[in-house]
C-alpha positions as CSV (number, residue, x, y, z in Angstrom):
1,M,0.0,0.0,0.0
2,D,1.4,3.3,-1.0
3,G,-0.2,6.0,1.2
4,S,1.7,8.8,-0.3
5,K,0.5,8.6,-3.9
6,V,-1.6,11.7,-4.7
7,V,-4.5,11.1,-7.2
8,K,-7.5,12.9,-8.4
9,L,-10.8,11.2,-7.6
10,A,-11.7,10.8,-11.3
11,E,-8.4,8.9,-11.9
12,A,-9.1,6.4,-9.1
13,E,-10.3,2.8,-10.0
14,K,-13.3,1.0,-8.6
15,G,-12.6,-0.1,-5.0
16,N,-9.9,2.5,-4.3
17,V,-10.1,4.4,-1.1
18,I,-8.7,8.0,-1.2
19,K,-8.2,10.3,1.8
20,I,-9.1,13.8,0.6
21,T,-6.4,16.4,0.8
22,S,-7.8,19.3,-1.3
23,I,-11.0,20.4,-3.0
24,Q,-10.6,22.9,-5.9
25,L,-14.2,23.8,-6.3
26,D,-16.0,27.1,-5.5
27,G,-19.6,28.3,-4.8
28,V,-22.7,26.1,-4.4
29,M,-21.0,22.9,-5.6
30,R,-18.2,23.2,-3.0
31,R,-20.8,23.9,-0.2
32,R,-22.9,20.9,-1.2
33,L,-19.9,18.5,-1.3
34,L,-18.7,19.8,2.1
35,D,-22.2,19.3,3.5
36,L,-22.1,15.7,2.2
37,G,-18.8,15.0,3.9
38,F,-16.2,15.7,1.1
39,V,-13.8,17.4,3.5
40,A,-10.1,17.2,4.0
41,G,-9.2,14.0,5.8
42,A,-12.4,12.2,4.8
43,D,-12.0,8.7,3.2
44,V,-13.8,8.3,-0.1
45,E,-14.4,4.9,-1.8
46,V,-14.9,4.6,-5.5
47,V,-18.1,2.5,-5.7
48,R,-18.9,2.4,-9.4
49,K,-17.9,3.9,-12.7
50,S,-20.3,4.2,-15.6
51,P,-19.2,2.5,-18.9
52,L,-18.0,5.7,-20.4
53,G,-16.4,6.9,-17.1
54,D,-18.8,9.7,-16.4
55,P,-20.4,10.0,-13.9
56,I,-18.6,8.1,-11.1
57,A,-20.2,7.0,-7.8
58,Y,-18.4,7.6,-4.5
59,R,-19.1,6.7,-0.9
60,V,-18.3,9.1,1.8
61,S,-19.7,9.2,5.4
62,Q,-22.2,6.5,4.6
63,T,-23.5,8.5,1.7
64,T,-23.2,7.5,-2.0
65,I,-23.1,10.3,-4.5
66,A,-22.4,10.4,-8.2
67,L,-20.1,13.2,-9.5
68,R,-19.3,14.2,-13.0
69,K,-15.7,13.8,-14.1
70,E,-15.4,17.6,-14.4
71,E,-16.1,17.9,-10.6
72,S,-14.2,14.9,-9.5
73,M,-11.0,16.0,-11.3
74,K,-10.9,19.0,-8.9
75,I,-10.7,16.8,-5.8
76,E,-7.4,15.3,-4.8
77,G,-6.3,12.9,-2.2
78,E,-3.9,10.2,-1.1
79,L,-4.4,6.7,-2.3
80,M,-5.0,4.7,0.9
81,S,-6.1,1.3,-0.6
82,N,-6.4,-0.1,-4.0
83,G,-9.4,-2.3,-3.1
84,K,-8.0,-5.4,-4.7
C-alpha cells in the first residue's frame, strides 16, 4: 500500500479508497460537497464507474453520491487502498 500517492478522484479505480487532501471547487457545488462529507481528511471509496467513465459513484460518510468527471477532477487525495 502506497499511502503517499496523490491522485484525483476521477483517476481512481473502482474499489480504491482515497483520503481527501484538497478540493478545488467554489460556490454552491463546494458547499454541497462539504455538507455531504467531502472534507479534507475524509475517506472516499470509488463505488462504481459508468461504462464511459462519467459519472462516477463515490461513498463518503455512509452516503453514496455520483459526480461528473469535471467535478471529481478537482478533488485530490492520497491513495490509501487499491481495493483489490
